[in-house]
N, C-alpha and C positions, 0 to 999 in steps of 0.2 A: 504494500500500500504506500503510495507516494504521499509524503507529508511535507509541508512547509510550516515551520513553527516559529512565530515571532516572539521576541522578548525585548524587554527594556522600556516599555511604555510606562507612563505615570503622569503625575501632576507636578508641574514645574511653574516657575515664575517667568514672566516676560523677560527676555534677555538671557535666559539660561540656555544651557546646552544639554543635549540628550543624545544617547546612542541607541539605536535599535539594531537588533541582530535577527537574522533568519537562518535557521538550521534546516537543511533539507535531508530527508531520509527516504529510503525506498527506491531511490533512483539518483544517479549522479547527474548534475547539471553543468558539468564542466564544459560542455559543448553548446550550451544554451544561454541566450540572453536572460538576464534577471532584472528585477527592479522593484520599485515601491510605488504603490498607489495610496490614495487616501480618500476617505469620504467624510466630509464635514457635516454637522447637523443640518438637515434640510437641503443639502446639496447633492449633486450627483458625484459619483466616484470620479476621480481625476488622477492622471499620472503625475508623479512627483519626479522620479529619477529612474533611469534605466542604465544598465551597463552591458556591454557586449560580452560574448562568450569568453574572449581572451582577456577582458579587463582593460583593453586599450581604448575603447570608445565609451563615452558616457553622454547621456542626454538629460537635460533638466527642464523642468517647467519654469517659466519666468518668475513666478512668485517666490521661488526658493533659490534663485540664482545668487551665488556668492555666500549663501548661508548653509546650504545642505551639500553634503558630498556622499557619494556611494563608492563602495569598494567590495571586492569579493576575494574569497580564498578558495580556489578550486580544489586544493588539497583537502580542505575541511568541509567542502560542500556548503559554504556559508556565504551570505551577502549581508552587508551592514549599511546602515544609514546614519551618518553623523549630522546632527542638527545643531546649529548654533544661532544665537541672536533670535531665539524663538519669539513669536508674536502670538497674540490671542487668536488670530486668524489661522494659525497652524493647528489649532485644536481640531482633531479628527481621529477616526479609526484608521490606522495605517496597516496596509496589507502588503505582504511580500508576494511577489509574483514571478513566474518563470514561463519562458516560452517552451513550446513543445516542438519547435522547428530548430534544427541545429544551426550553429555558426552564424547566428544573428548578431548584428552590431548593437542592438538595443533600440534602433530607430523604429523598427516595425512593431516592437513590443510596446513602446511608449508614445512618442510624439505623433506617430502616424495614426495611432488608434488610442487616443488619450483617455477613453473611458473603459479601456481594458478589453476590447474585443479581440486583441491579439494574444491574450494571456491563455496559456494552456493549463497552468496550475496556480492555485491561490492558497495563501495561508488563511488562518482563521481571523487574523487581525489583532492589533493591540492598540489600546486607547492611549492617546496623548492629549493631555489637557494643559493648556497654557493659560495661567491666570494673569490678568493685567493689574 
């Protein structure tokens, strides 16, 4: 059974930093693009950041530019999201995601299908709440 399990969410203050991690099991994703999406209260799910299978390409949504970074460790089958200068509008459930098509750069997983239509596997989500 393929699983993506997120961890690291919580309640923080505006301006704080937070790191989310996603551990994959049941399948290796070393050849697949991975990324993070989020769903804020009352809003549709949106792409945040994606990273290509090799880790050499990343794509970010404009609202997180310069504040969030994504990384992956193919040896550990994990992907992480480093968030800094958090704002109240970053409050959302954050979902780990992975493509089911190999050798993607992350562009097809994220910015080309920003509501997640290109995602093959989803995590269950972790809540991030930023208080102002």
